[in-house]
LOFIBA-134225 format. One record per residue (C-alpha): x negated, y, z negated. Coordinates in Angstrom, 2 decimals, always signed. Layout:
residues N
X; Y; Z
...
//
This chain:
residues 809
-20.49; +29.37; -77.26
-19.08; +26.07; -76.06
-17.23; +27.94; -73.29
-20.46; +29.68; -72.25
-22.17; +26.29; -72.08
-19.46; +24.90; -69.88
-19.62; +27.94; -67.58
-23.39; +27.52; -67.33
-23.02; +23.83; -66.42
-20.44; +24.63; -63.73
-22.64; +27.35; -62.26
-25.63; +25.01; -62.26
-23.62; +22.30; -60.49
-22.41; +24.75; -57.84
-25.97; +25.94; -57.27
-27.21; +22.36; -56.86
-24.36; +21.58; -54.44
-25.13; +24.69; -52.38
-28.79; +23.74; -52.29
-27.89; +20.24; -51.13
-25.71; +21.67; -48.35
-28.54; +23.96; -47.33
-30.97; +21.06; -47.21
-28.49; +19.00; -45.15
-27.94; +21.87; -42.76
-31.67; +22.34; -42.42
-32.10; +18.62; -41.72
-29.32; +18.66; -39.13
-30.81; +21.76; -37.53
-34.21; +20.07; -37.47
-32.72; +16.98; -35.81
-30.91; +19.13; -33.25
-34.13; +21.00; -32.58
-35.99; +17.69; -32.15
-33.28; +16.39; -29.78
-31.82; +19.41; -28.01
-29.83; +17.13; -25.66
-27.52; +14.66; -27.36
-26.49; +11.67; -25.21
-23.70; +9.19; -25.86
-23.15; +6.26; -23.52
-20.18; +3.95; -23.04
-20.60; +0.98; -20.72
-17.80; -1.04; -19.14
-14.11; -0.93; -19.89
-13.59; -0.46; -23.62
-17.28; -1.40; -24.04
-16.75; -4.75; -22.32
-18.80; -5.56; -19.22
-17.59; -8.06; -16.64
-20.68; -9.68; -15.19
-21.27; -9.47; -11.46
-18.84; -6.58; -10.92
-19.14; -2.81; -10.73
-18.73; -1.42; -14.24
-18.40; +2.23; -15.29
-21.11; +3.98; -17.25
-19.70; +7.06; -18.97
-22.29; +9.55; -20.21
-21.48; +12.55; -22.42
-24.22; +15.16; -22.81
-24.44; +18.11; -25.19
-27.24; +20.67; -24.89
-28.22; +22.66; -27.98
-31.58; +23.71; -26.54
-32.82; +25.59; -23.48
-31.00; +25.24; -20.16
-31.90; +22.15; -18.15
-31.92; +21.86; -14.36
-33.00; +18.34; -13.49
-31.60; +14.89; -12.82
-29.64; +12.31; -14.76
-30.88; +8.74; -14.30
-28.97; +5.55; -15.13
-30.65; +2.17; -14.87
-29.45; -1.36; -15.58
-32.58; -3.09; -16.84
-31.31; -6.63; -17.18
-33.20; -8.06; -14.19
-36.58; -6.39; -14.58
-39.62; -8.70; -14.69
-40.22; -7.78; -18.33
-37.03; -9.66; -19.20
-38.42; -12.99; -18.12
-39.01; -12.88; -14.40
-36.84; -13.77; -11.45
-34.44; -12.78; -10.21
-36.12; -9.40; -9.73
-34.26; -6.32; -8.57
-33.36; -3.08; -10.26
-31.91; +0.26; -9.22
-32.11; +3.71; -10.76
-28.94; +5.67; -10.00
-29.61; +9.40; -10.21
-27.70; +12.63; -9.66
-28.41; +16.35; -10.07
-27.79; +17.72; -13.56
-27.48; +21.35; -14.62
-26.82; +21.88; -18.31
-26.77; +25.37; -19.76
-27.47; +26.12; -23.40
-24.47; +25.08; -25.50
-22.84; +23.26; -22.57
-21.39; +19.76; -22.51
-20.94; +17.49; -19.52
-18.98; +14.28; -18.87
-20.44; +12.02; -16.15
-19.17; +8.71; -14.77
-21.13; +6.39; -12.51
-21.16; +2.64; -11.82
-23.68; -0.19; -12.10
-23.57; -3.97; -11.79
-25.07; -6.48; -14.18
-25.36; -10.22; -13.69
-26.96; -10.88; -17.06
-26.60; -9.32; -20.50
-29.14; -6.57; -20.93
-29.18; -2.84; -21.50
-28.44; +0.46; -19.78
-31.08; +3.18; -19.92
-29.95; +6.79; -19.50
-32.55; +9.51; -18.99
-32.58; +13.27; -18.38
-35.60; +14.27; -16.30
-36.71; +17.79; -15.40
-39.64; +18.43; -13.03
-40.90; +14.89; -13.63
-40.80; +15.32; -17.41
-38.59; +13.18; -19.64
-36.32; +15.54; -21.59
-34.00; +13.06; -23.32
-33.10; +9.39; -23.19
-30.66; +6.91; -24.64
-30.41; +3.13; -24.42
-27.09; +1.28; -24.62
-27.12; -2.44; -25.28
-24.81; -4.58; -23.15
-23.97; -7.36; -25.56
-20.20; -7.65; -25.12
-20.12; -9.33; -21.72
-17.24; -11.13; -20.07
-16.92; -13.50; -17.12
-13.23; -14.41; -17.22
-10.15; -12.82; -15.70
-9.37; -9.17; -16.29
-6.13; -7.24; -15.78
-5.71; -3.46; -15.61
-2.48; -1.84; -16.79
-1.51; +1.65; -15.60
+1.47; +3.03; -17.50
+2.64; +6.07; -19.40
+3.80; +3.73; -22.18
+1.14; +2.77; -24.71
+0.97; -0.99; -25.14
+2.78; -1.70; -21.87
+2.30; -5.31; -20.73
+0.02; -6.13; -23.65
+1.79; -9.49; -23.58
-0.46; -10.46; -20.65
-3.27; -10.85; -23.16
-1.48; -13.54; -25.18
+0.22; -15.66; -22.51
-1.80; -18.84; -23.14
-5.13; -19.81; -24.70
-7.89; -19.88; -22.08
-5.56; -18.53; -19.41
-4.87; -15.02; -20.57
-6.86; -12.16; -19.05
-8.65; -9.38; -20.81
-6.13; -6.50; -20.66
-7.51; -3.01; -20.05
-5.32; +0.10; -20.12
-6.54; +2.65; -17.60
-6.01; +6.38; -17.83
-5.60; +8.14; -14.46
-9.17; +9.49; -14.65
-10.50; +5.93; -15.07
-8.99; +4.68; -11.80
-11.78; +4.53; -9.24
-11.43; +5.76; -5.68
-13.49; +2.78; -4.48
-11.92; -0.60; -3.72
-15.15; -2.53; -4.53
-15.01; -1.05; -8.05
-11.35; -2.04; -8.49
-12.28; -5.60; -7.46
-13.40; -6.20; -11.06
-9.71; -6.58; -11.91
-8.02; -9.84; -10.99
-4.68; -8.08; -11.41
-3.60; -4.43; -11.51
-0.19; -3.79; -13.06
+1.72; -0.50; -12.68
+4.88; +0.15; -14.66
+6.63; +3.40; -15.57
+3.86; +5.53; -14.08
+4.04; +8.32; -11.48
+1.83; +6.92; -8.73
+2.20; +10.10; -6.69
+0.13; +11.84; -9.40
-2.92; +9.84; -8.31
-5.39; +11.48; -5.95
-5.37; +10.52; -2.29
-8.66; +8.67; -2.76
-7.24; +6.64; -5.66
-4.12; +5.68; -3.69
-6.19; +4.63; -0.68
-8.53; +2.59; -2.90
-5.56; +0.87; -4.53
-4.16; -0.10; -1.12
-7.58; -1.30; +0.05
-7.95; -3.35; -3.13
-4.75; -5.26; -2.37
-5.44; -5.73; +1.35
-8.91; -7.07; +0.54
-7.55; -9.79; -1.75
-6.42; -8.13; -4.96
-3.16; -8.71; -6.84
-0.72; -5.93; -7.73
+2.18; -6.24; -10.20
+4.89; -3.56; -10.14
+7.65; -2.82; -12.62
+10.61; -0.77; -11.41
+14.13; -0.79; -12.88
+15.52; +2.66; -13.60
+12.09; +4.28; -13.10
+11.63; +2.73; -9.65
+11.15; +6.04; -7.84
+8.47; +7.14; -10.30
+6.49; +3.92; -9.88
+6.85; +3.53; -6.10
+6.58; +7.17; -4.97
+2.83; +7.14; -4.30
+2.54; +3.64; -2.81
+2.54; +2.89; +0.94
+5.86; +1.39; +2.02
+3.97; -1.48; +3.70
+2.78; -2.61; +0.25
+6.18; -2.66; -1.45
+8.07; -5.97; -1.01
+11.48; -4.37; -1.34
+13.07; -1.26; +0.14
+14.63; +0.17; -3.02
+17.66; +2.42; -2.65
+18.95; +2.68; -6.23
+19.55; +0.79; -9.46
+22.35; -0.89; -11.39
+22.90; -2.49; -14.80
+23.48; -6.22; -15.19
+25.59; -7.20; -18.19
+23.37; -10.27; -18.62
+20.91; -12.32; -16.58
+21.36; -16.07; -16.62
+18.03; -16.51; -14.82
+16.42; -14.87; -17.86
+18.19; -16.81; -20.56
+18.79; -14.66; -23.61
+18.29; -11.28; -21.96
+21.15; -8.82; -22.47
+21.86; -5.67; -20.51
+19.23; -5.19; -17.83
+18.78; -2.27; -15.44
+17.45; -3.45; -12.09
+16.42; -1.80; -8.84
+18.59; -2.59; -5.83
+17.84; -2.68; -2.13
+16.77; -5.07; +0.63
+13.73; -7.29; +0.90
+11.12; -6.32; +3.48
+10.15; -8.83; +6.21
+7.81; -11.47; +4.82
+8.92; -10.94; +1.22
+10.68; -13.56; -0.87
+12.54; -13.52; -4.19
+11.39; -16.41; -6.37
+13.62; -15.44; -9.29
+17.09; -13.99; -8.83
+20.42; -13.50; -10.56
+22.97; -14.53; -7.95
+22.16; -12.27; -4.98
+20.17; -9.77; -7.08
+16.40; -10.33; -6.84
+14.56; -10.16; -10.16
+11.02; -11.04; -9.11
+9.87; -10.53; -5.53
+6.52; -11.24; -3.91
+4.95; -10.44; -0.57
+1.56; -11.10; +1.03
-0.31; -7.90; +1.86
-3.40; -8.60; +3.94
-5.50; -10.99; +1.86
-3.76; -9.89; -1.33
-0.42; -10.32; -3.03
+2.14; -7.91; -4.47
+4.55; -9.07; -7.18
+7.43; -6.72; -7.98
+9.84; -6.96; -10.88
+13.11; -5.20; -10.14
+13.27; -4.35; -13.84
+11.10; -2.20; -16.10
+8.77; -4.34; -18.20
+9.06; -1.77; -20.99
+12.84; -1.77; -21.45
+13.88; -3.25; -24.78
+15.87; -6.17; -23.40
+12.68; -7.46; -21.72
+9.88; -6.36; -24.07
+11.65; -7.86; -27.12
+12.84; -11.03; -25.32
+11.46; -14.28; -26.75
+10.76; -15.64; -23.26
+8.53; -12.75; -22.18
+5.25; -14.66; -22.64
+6.35; -17.56; -20.43
+7.58; -15.17; -17.74
+4.38; -13.12; -17.80
+2.36; -16.32; -17.62
+4.30; -17.40; -14.55
+3.87; -14.02; -12.87
+0.16; -13.85; -13.68
-0.57; -17.34; -12.39
+1.30; -16.78; -9.13
-0.54; -13.47; -8.60
-4.05; -14.75; -9.26
-4.54; -18.52; -9.13
-1.65; -18.72; -6.68
-2.90; -16.10; -4.23
-3.19; -18.32; -1.17
-3.41; -15.35; +1.19
-7.14; -15.13; +0.55
-8.23; -18.72; +1.00
-11.79; -18.28; +2.24
-14.17; -19.85; -0.22
-15.84; -16.54; -1.04
-12.57; -14.75; -1.72
-11.23; -13.55; -5.07
-9.44; -16.82; -5.83
-12.86; -18.45; -6.11
-13.54; -16.23; -9.09
-11.01; -18.14; -11.18
-13.36; -21.10; -10.89
-16.65; -19.25; -11.24
-17.25; -19.07; -7.50
-17.74; -15.36; -6.85
-21.31; -14.15; -6.43
-22.36; -10.55; -6.87
-23.58; -8.57; -3.89
-27.12; -8.65; -5.33
-27.03; -12.45; -5.58
-25.71; -12.85; -2.04
-28.38; -10.45; -0.84
-30.98; -12.60; -2.54
-29.79; -15.61; -0.55
-30.35; -13.61; +2.65
-33.90; -12.40; +1.94
-35.41; -15.03; +4.23
-33.10; -13.98; +7.04
-33.85; -10.29; +6.41
-37.59; -10.96; +6.61
-37.18; -13.02; +9.78
-37.83; -10.29; +12.36
-39.35; -10.92; +15.78
-42.88; -9.80; +16.53
-43.22; -6.42; +18.18
-43.12; -6.54; +21.97
-46.29; -5.80; +23.91
-46.73; -2.24; +25.19
-45.11; -1.48; +28.53
-46.79; -3.02; +31.57
-47.26; +0.34; +33.21
-49.14; +1.64; +30.17
-51.52; -1.32; +30.12
-51.99; -1.07; +33.88
-52.74; +2.65; +33.68
-55.36; +2.10; +30.97
-57.06; -0.68; +32.97
-57.06; +1.43; +36.14
-58.43; +4.43; +34.28
-61.19; +2.31; +32.74
-62.19; +0.86; +36.12
-62.30; +4.31; +37.70
-64.34; +5.82; +34.87
-66.80; +2.94; +34.58
-67.23; +2.62; +38.34
-66.84; +5.41; +40.91
-66.53; +8.34; +38.53
-69.53; +7.29; +36.45
-71.65; +6.68; +39.58
-70.71; +9.95; +41.28
-71.33; +12.06; +38.18
-74.74; +10.49; +37.46
-75.78; +10.79; +41.10
-74.79; +14.46; +41.13
-76.91; +14.98; +38.01
-79.69; +12.82; +39.47
-79.63; +10.82; +36.19
-78.51; +7.39; +37.40
-80.85; +5.79; +34.87
-78.43; +6.85; +32.12
-75.84; +4.33; +33.34
-76.92; +1.89; +30.60
-75.69; +4.52; +28.09
-72.60; +5.87; +29.86
-71.06; +2.48; +30.68
-70.99; +1.29; +27.01
-69.77; +4.74; +25.98
-66.92; +4.54; +28.48
-66.08; +1.04; +27.19
-65.92; +2.35; +23.61
-63.72; +5.28; +24.63
-61.45; +2.95; +26.61
-61.08; +0.58; +23.67
-60.30; +3.46; +21.35
-57.73; +4.75; +23.81
-56.07; +1.33; +24.06
-55.99; +1.02; +20.28
-54.59; +4.54; +19.90
-51.89; +3.88; +22.47
-50.90; +0.72; +20.60
-50.76; +2.54; +17.28
-48.71; +5.39; +18.71
-46.20; +3.18; +20.53
-45.94; +0.26; +18.08
-48.18; +0.57; +15.04
-46.19; +3.27; +13.24
-42.82; +1.60; +13.73
-40.73; +0.96; +10.63
-38.76; -2.24; +11.10
-35.22; -2.62; +9.79
-33.23; -5.82; +9.83
-29.50; -5.30; +9.31
-26.93; -7.96; +8.50
-23.32; -6.77; +8.45
-20.21; -8.75; +7.58
-16.83; -7.12; +8.17
-13.72; -8.82; +6.77
-10.73; -7.92; +8.94
-7.12; -8.46; +7.96
-4.82; -8.64; +10.95
-2.39; -5.72; +11.12
-4.42; -3.43; +8.83
-6.62; -0.58; +10.00
-9.17; -0.71; +7.15
-11.61; -3.51; +6.38
-14.16; -4.50; +3.75
-17.78; -4.37; +4.94
-20.80; -5.82; +3.18
-24.18; -4.78; +4.51
-27.65; -6.16; +3.80
-30.70; -4.17; +4.93
-34.32; -5.30; +4.93
-37.17; -2.83; +5.55
-40.73; -3.62; +6.64
-43.07; -0.61; +6.66
-46.45; -0.38; +8.46
-48.14; +1.68; +5.72
-47.94; +2.11; +1.97
-45.75; +4.82; +0.53
-42.24; +5.85; -0.42
-39.49; +5.45; +2.16
-36.10; +7.14; +2.02
-33.18; +5.41; +3.71
-29.98; +7.26; +4.66
-26.80; +5.29; +5.34
-24.71; +7.78; +7.29
-21.52; +9.37; +6.03
-18.90; +7.87; +3.77
-18.76; +6.58; +0.22
-20.61; +3.31; -0.36
-21.64; +1.24; -3.38
-25.34; +0.34; -3.29
-27.08; -2.41; -5.23
-30.53; -4.03; -5.13
-30.93; -7.51; -3.77
-32.53; -10.17; -5.93
-35.97; -11.54; -5.18
-37.01; -14.94; -6.49
-40.65; -14.79; -5.41
-43.21; -12.14; -4.54
-45.70; -9.81; -6.22
-43.92; -9.66; -9.58
-46.87; -7.81; -11.13
-46.15; -4.82; -8.88
-43.84; -2.50; -10.89
-42.36; -1.17; -7.64
-41.46; -4.60; -6.28
-37.69; -4.92; -6.28
-37.26; -1.32; -7.45
-35.17; +1.34; -5.75
-33.63; +4.71; -6.46
-30.10; +5.59; -5.38
-28.85; +9.16; -5.09
-25.18; +8.84; -6.03
-24.40; +12.20; -4.43
-25.91; +11.65; -0.96
-26.01; +7.81; -1.11
-29.64; +7.90; -0.01
-31.90; +5.03; -1.07
-35.56; +5.53; -1.95
-37.87; +2.51; -1.86
-40.90; +3.61; -3.90
-44.44; +2.34; -3.48
-43.78; +0.04; -0.54
-46.62; -2.26; +0.49
-47.35; -2.66; +4.18
-45.20; -5.34; +5.81
-43.72; -6.65; +2.56
-39.95; -6.98; +2.62
-37.94; -4.57; +0.53
-34.20; -4.38; +0.83
-30.85; -3.52; -0.65
-27.17; -4.24; -0.18
-24.15; -1.98; +0.01
-20.41; -2.39; +0.36
-17.63; -0.09; +1.45
-14.28; +0.12; +3.19
-14.50; +1.07; +6.86
-12.24; +1.51; +9.86
-11.41; -2.03; +10.91
-12.27; -3.41; +14.35
-8.82; -4.11; +15.75
-8.36; -7.82; +16.43
-5.14; -9.74; +16.94
-4.37; -13.43; +17.16
-1.52; -15.77; +18.03
-1.67; -19.34; +16.76
+0.39; -22.51; +16.79
-0.13; -25.91; +15.22
+1.10; -29.02; +17.01
+0.01; -32.66; +17.25
-2.93; -32.16; +14.90
-4.33; -29.29; +16.93
-4.62; -25.58; +16.11
-4.47; -23.52; +19.28
-4.04; -19.87; +20.12
-5.65; -16.72; +21.45
-7.77; -13.93; +19.99
-7.68; -10.46; +21.50
-10.25; -7.71; +20.99
-8.74; -4.21; +20.87
-11.95; -2.64; +19.54
-14.87; -1.10; +21.48
-17.23; -3.81; +20.18
-18.85; -6.31; +22.54
-18.95; -9.73; +20.92
-21.60; -12.04; +22.35
-19.83; -15.19; +21.12
-17.98; -16.61; +18.14
-16.73; -19.69; +16.34
-13.34; -20.78; +14.98
-13.24; -22.91; +11.81
-10.27; -24.97; +10.75
-10.66; -27.50; +7.94
-13.66; -29.71; +8.81
-13.63; -28.80; +12.50
-14.91; -25.91; +14.56
-14.98; -24.66; +18.13
-17.50; -22.28; +19.63
-16.21; -19.33; +21.62
-17.71; -17.37; +24.50
-18.22; -13.64; +24.94
-15.38; -11.27; +24.08
-15.51; -7.71; +25.37
-13.27; -4.72; +24.67
-9.62; -5.41; +25.53
-10.53; -9.01; +26.27
-9.02; -12.23; +24.96
-10.17; -15.78; +24.29
-8.22; -19.01; +23.98
-9.14; -21.73; +21.51
-7.92; -25.20; +20.63
-9.34; -26.97; +17.56
-8.53; -30.62; +17.02
-8.34; -31.47; +13.33
-9.37; -34.95; +12.17
-6.34; -36.99; +11.14
-8.30; -39.95; +9.82
-11.10; -40.31; +7.30
-11.10; -41.72; +3.83
-9.54; -39.46; +1.26
-11.70; -38.85; -1.76
-15.05; -39.31; -0.06
-17.55; -36.48; -0.22
-17.80; -35.06; +3.30
-21.56; -34.65; +3.33
-23.18; -31.82; +5.28
-21.03; -28.67; +5.19
-19.39; -28.06; +8.53
-20.91; -24.60; +8.97
-24.39; -26.16; +8.84
-23.62; -28.02; +12.06
-22.59; -25.04; +14.18
-26.09; -23.83; +15.09
-29.38; -25.75; +15.08
-31.39; -24.91; +11.98
-34.16; -26.24; +9.77
-31.68; -28.09; +7.53
-30.24; -30.12; +10.40
-33.56; -31.19; +11.89
-33.88; -28.12; +14.08
-36.90; -25.89; +14.32
-38.78; -25.36; +11.05
-40.73; -22.28; +12.13
-38.05; -20.35; +14.03
-40.51; -18.86; +16.50
-38.29; -17.85; +19.41
-35.65; -15.13; +19.34
-32.87; -17.69; +19.85
-34.15; -19.88; +17.02
-34.36; -16.90; +14.68
-30.83; -15.91; +15.65
-29.49; -19.37; +14.85
-31.24; -19.41; +11.47
-29.84; -15.97; +10.62
-26.33; -16.97; +11.63
-26.52; -20.14; +9.55
-27.59; -18.04; +6.56
-24.65; -15.68; +7.09
-22.19; -18.58; +7.34
-23.72; -20.07; +4.21
-23.17; -16.77; +2.39
-19.55; -16.73; +3.50
-18.87; -20.33; +2.52
-21.56; -21.24; +0.01
-19.12; -21.98; -2.84
-17.27; -24.81; -1.19
-17.40; -27.87; -3.45
-13.77; -28.75; -3.08
-14.29; -31.49; -0.55
-13.54; -28.96; +2.16
-16.83; -27.87; +3.70
-15.43; -24.88; +5.54
-12.90; -22.18; +4.77
-9.59; -23.54; +3.51
-7.71; -21.29; +5.94
-8.43; -21.10; +9.69
-11.09; -18.45; +10.24
-12.74; -16.85; +13.25
-16.26; -15.40; +13.11
-17.28; -13.14; +16.00
-20.91; -12.11; +16.53
-22.30; -8.86; +17.88
-25.77; -7.32; +18.13
-24.36; -3.83; +17.60
-25.37; -2.33; +14.22
-22.27; -1.47; +12.19
-24.04; +1.10; +9.99
-26.16; +4.10; +10.97
-29.48; +3.69; +9.16
-32.28; +6.27; +9.26
-35.61; +6.00; +7.44
-37.61; +9.12; +6.57
-35.38; +11.09; +8.91
-35.80; +8.88; +11.98
-34.19; +5.77; +13.37
-36.30; +2.65; +12.74
-36.84; -0.17; +15.18
-33.67; -2.06; +14.27
-32.64; -5.69; +14.63
-29.00; -6.36; +13.84
-26.79; -9.40; +13.44
-23.19; -8.47; +12.70
-20.28; -10.78; +11.96
-16.63; -9.82; +12.09
-14.55; -12.32; +10.11
-10.78; -12.70; +10.33
-8.50; -15.25; +8.71
-6.01; -16.85; +11.09
-2.59; -18.15; +10.21
-1.74; -21.71; +11.14
+1.30; -20.39; +12.92
+4.46; -22.44; +13.12
+3.98; -26.19; +12.84
+5.77; -27.63; +15.84
+5.31; -31.40; +15.92
+3.11; -34.40; +15.35
+0.88; -35.43; +12.48
+0.11; -32.95; +9.73
-3.53; -33.52; +8.68
-4.74; -32.81; +5.19
-6.00; -29.29; +4.39
-3.52; -27.56; +6.72
-0.94; -27.05; +3.95
-2.79; -26.36; +0.70
-1.24; -26.61; -2.74
-0.44; -23.25; -4.29
-0.71; -23.00; -8.08
+2.59; -21.52; -9.31
+2.36; -22.19; -13.04
-0.20; -23.23; -15.64
+1.21; -24.18; -19.02
-2.03; -25.55; -20.43
-5.26; -24.42; -22.00
-7.68; -24.01; -19.10
-11.35; -23.12; -18.97
-12.10; -20.12; -16.79
-15.23; -20.57; -14.73
-16.64; -23.81; -13.42
-16.53; -25.38; -10.00
-14.22; -23.98; -7.39
-11.09; -25.99; -6.74
-11.43; -27.94; -9.97
-9.48; -26.82; -13.05
-10.02; -28.61; -16.32
-7.02; -28.30; -18.63
-6.16; -29.45; -22.10
-2.69; -30.52; -23.25
-0.08; -29.14; -20.88
+0.83; -28.96; -17.21
-0.17; -27.37; -13.90
+2.45; -26.91; -11.17
+1.88; -26.65; -7.41
+3.99; -25.76; -4.41
+3.33; -27.03; -0.86
+5.24; -24.98; +1.72
+4.61; -25.73; +5.41
+5.59; -23.13; +8.03
+7.85; -25.39; +10.10
+9.11; -24.34; +13.50
+12.90; -23.88; +13.71
+14.73; -27.19; +13.82
+11.71; -29.20; +12.64
+11.58; -31.44; +9.58
+8.77; -32.90; +7.50
+8.74; -36.63; +6.75
+6.45; -39.32; +5.33
+4.66; -36.95; +3.00
+1.65; -37.86; +0.90
-0.28; -35.66; -1.52
-4.02; -35.78; -0.91
-6.45; -35.06; -3.72
-10.15; -34.33; -3.17
-12.85; -33.47; -5.70
-16.66; -33.65; -5.59
-16.98; -36.47; -8.15
-16.43; -39.40; -5.82
-13.64; -41.98; -5.49
-13.16; -42.46; -9.22
-12.49; -38.79; -9.89
-13.42; -36.90; -13.04
-14.56; -38.85; -16.09
-13.08; -37.88; -19.45
-14.87; -37.41; -22.80
-14.47; -41.10; -23.68
-16.09; -42.26; -20.44
-12.83; -43.37; -18.80
-11.26; -41.97; -15.65
-8.64; -39.34; -16.48
-5.38; -39.82; -14.57
-2.73; -37.21; -15.40
+0.98; -37.82; -15.24
+2.33; -36.68; -11.87
+5.88; -35.62; -11.11
+7.56; -34.21; -8.03
+10.75; -32.18; -7.88
+13.74; -34.21; -6.70
+15.83; -31.69; -4.72
+18.89; -33.93; -4.67
+19.01; -34.30; -8.47
+17.30; -31.01; -9.46
+14.96; -32.92; -11.76
+11.32; -33.95; -12.05
+10.61; -37.59; -11.16
+7.41; -39.58; -11.69
+5.20; -40.74; -8.83
+2.18; -43.03; -8.70
-0.70; -40.53; -8.53
-4.42; -41.16; -8.29
-7.16; -38.54; -8.19
-9.27; -38.58; -5.01
-6.62; -40.57; -3.17
-3.38; -40.25; -1.20
-0.16; -40.44; -3.20
+3.12; -40.92; -1.30
+6.18; -38.95; -2.41
+9.84; -39.96; -2.01
+11.95; -38.36; +0.71
+14.12; -36.68; -1.93
+11.04; -34.64; -2.95
+10.98; -32.92; +0.47
+13.21; -29.85; +0.68
+15.40; -30.61; +3.72
+15.33; -27.17; +5.38
+11.88; -25.80; +4.46
+9.83; -28.95; +3.84
+8.63; -27.63; +0.46
+7.18; -30.14; -2.00
+6.59; -29.34; -5.67
+4.13; -31.21; -7.88
+3.48; -31.07; -11.63
+0.40; -32.61; -13.24
+0.48; -32.98; -17.02
-1.22; -34.71; -19.92
-1.34; -34.64; -23.70
-5.14; -34.61; -23.54
-7.77; -33.34; -21.15
-7.05; -33.61; -17.43
-8.08; -31.93; -14.21
-6.62; -30.79; -10.93
-8.64; -30.89; -7.75
-8.17; -29.59; -4.22
-4.68; -30.66; -3.14
-2.95; -30.69; +0.24
-0.19; -32.67; +1.90
-0.08; -34.84; +5.00
+2.96; -36.02; +6.87
+4.85; -36.12; +10.13
+6.67; -33.17; +11.71
+9.54; -34.07; +14.00
//
C-alpha cells in the first residue's frame, strides 16, 4: 500500500508539472499573440554611445504574426521639446520593411545624440503603429575611443589600460560592424588593424577607411610575419613602408627585455620616418596621410614576445599619444585633435550656429521690366482706346463709369496673378557648403547646411542627388517650440530624401549632411623666409572662385578671383613682436569681412552685406573653438569662395530658387624655412608622450594633468644648409599673464626640462607659463633643429599652446 501511495504522489506531481508547463506555454502564446513582432534594440558600440558622433542602432525583428509590409522608424528623442526645450531638432530615420510570418530581420542604421536620452524604434504599416520599442541611452561617453580589427580575440586590449584618464575606450569590431562611411568611422580617435585580412573587406569599407585617415583619423597597423595579410587591402599610399618580407631578430635592445621578434622588412616610403628602430631595422614607423597619421609596427602586436612583455603598456601609451594628441597634420581648430580637449562640435550643433546665416536670404527680385511694361501698356490700351471704341460701337458710352473700374480691377488681378506665378510660389533654399581639401588626394570631406523657406504651409520633400550621405537635423534655440513639427524631419535612409513636415510659410527649416566627395583639385607651393609666408595656389578644378583669404597665425591676406587652371600668389607677413601671454582679443577671422560684431552693418540689408555676414559665420564655424591664444587656424590655411552650389538640391521634384555660399578649405604647409626670424606659432609643439593622469575634455590647447609628465617635440622644416639658433619656447593660454591657478590658489609652474643632444640627457630650464623661456644651444639638434621639452610635476599642472621662436641662418 505504501508503494501505491508513492506511485500516486509521483503521478500527481507529474500531472501538476505538466499543467504548469501548459499554463506557461499558454501565457507565452498569449504574449506572442499580443506582440506578434518582437523588437530588440542595441545602441552604440557594445551599448556605449559616444556623444556628438554617429552611433549604430542595431534592430532585430521577429514576426510571429501576419506578414507586415510597412516601414521601420528609428528616432533619437533626446532633443525634443518635451525633454526641456532648446536645442530643438529631431529626425526620424525610416526605411522600407517587409517581414513575412515567421521571418526575422537584422537592420543597422545610424543616429547622433548630443545628450543622453532614448532611441524609439517603431514598425508602421499604412499609418498604423504595429510594434514599438524604446531603448534608453544611459551609458554615454565623451572621451577617446579606439577600434581594434583583428582575428585574435583580445588583441590590443592593452590600449584600454595604458594610463588613468588617458586610455581610450577599446571596441573590437567585427567585419560587419565596419561602416562604409568615413563620417561614421570618425567616432574613433584611433583604428588599429593587426593580424586581419584587409582584402576581405568590401570595396566600400576600404574606401571609407582610407577617407577616414585622409580626413584626419589615426590608423595603427601591426605587421610582422602576417604583414601581407594585414596590408593586402590597404592603398599603398597609406602604408609608411614598402614591405618585401620578414626576418627574426634574436633580441631588440630598443625594446628592452623582448626576446625573439619577427619583424617586417623593406624600405620607408617618402615622407615616412622611423621613430623607434633596432640598428637599421625600423620597429615603429609613422607617416602623415592627408590630415591624418598612420603608425605602423613592423612586428605583430599579438606575438608572445610583445604581448607578454612588461613594457607593453608604456609602448602602447607612446604609440597612442603620438597617433592622437600628436597628430599635427590636422591642425585646424575644428579638426579631430580638438576633440581631445572637448573642442569638436556635432554637425547639428554647427548647423545651429548657422541658422541666422541660413535664414539671411535676399528679398525676391521684382518681376522682369518687360512684364511690368506689358501690363501697364495693356491696361492703358484697355482703359483708353479699346474701351472707347467698343462703347461707341455699342452706342453705350454712358457705361464708361462701369467699364473703367472693371478694367482697373481686372488689371490689378492680372498684375497680382503674374507676381504670384513668377515669384509667389518660389521655394527658397539657402545652401552653405564647406569642402575640406587635402592636397594630393582626390577625395574630400564635405559638410553641407541647407535652409528652406516655403511660401505655403505643407510637407516638403528634399532630394540631395546621388551618393551616400549622412543627414542630421540642425538645432534651433528659438522659434515656435509649441509646434510639434518645428525642428522635425524625416530621413529616408534608402533614397536619402528629407521630408520637412508641416512647414509654416516663410519660417526657416533646415538640416545638415556630410559626405565624402570628389575633391576640387588645388595645389600650392609655399616657402617661409624672413617672417613671411609666401607662395602660389593653383586651381585645377572647373570651379570659379570669386575670391579667397589666406590665414597664417594671427595674420591674413585677401585673395582675388581664381578661375579654372588659374593661379594666385600670396605673401603673408607674420607679426614677430607682441607680448607673449597676452590674450589676443578679437579673433582674426572676425576682422576679415565687415560684420555686426566689428561695428559693421547691423541689419545686413544689401547683398554684399549679407554675403559678408554669411562668410563671417562660416569662418566662425571653422574656427570657433580657438581659445589657445591663437585666434586663427594653427596651420596656414586658404579659404576660397564660390557662388556655385556644391550639392544638387531639389524640392518637391523641382529646383528651388537657390542662394549658395560655398567655401573650399585647404591646409597649406609652411614649406621650407629659409632664413630670418622664426615667429611664434609657425612651429607648434607636438605631443609625443603623456605619462600622467589627464582629464579628457575641457578647453582646446590646455591639458590639465596630475602627477607625471608631458613631452613635446618641436621640429622645424629647415631648408638645406640652414640652422636654428637663439631658440625660446613660447607658452600661451587664455588665463592671462599669470597662467593657470592651482587648487590652493597659487600659480602652478611645472618643472621644465629640455633634451641636451650633446649629453643625451634631460636638463632643467627656467620655464614660466604664458611667457618666453630661452633654451640652451645644446638643446637644439644641430642638423634638424629639433627641440624636445618635458613638463612634469608631482601634483596638478597644465600645458598650454606651445611653439618656438628663433633665428634661422
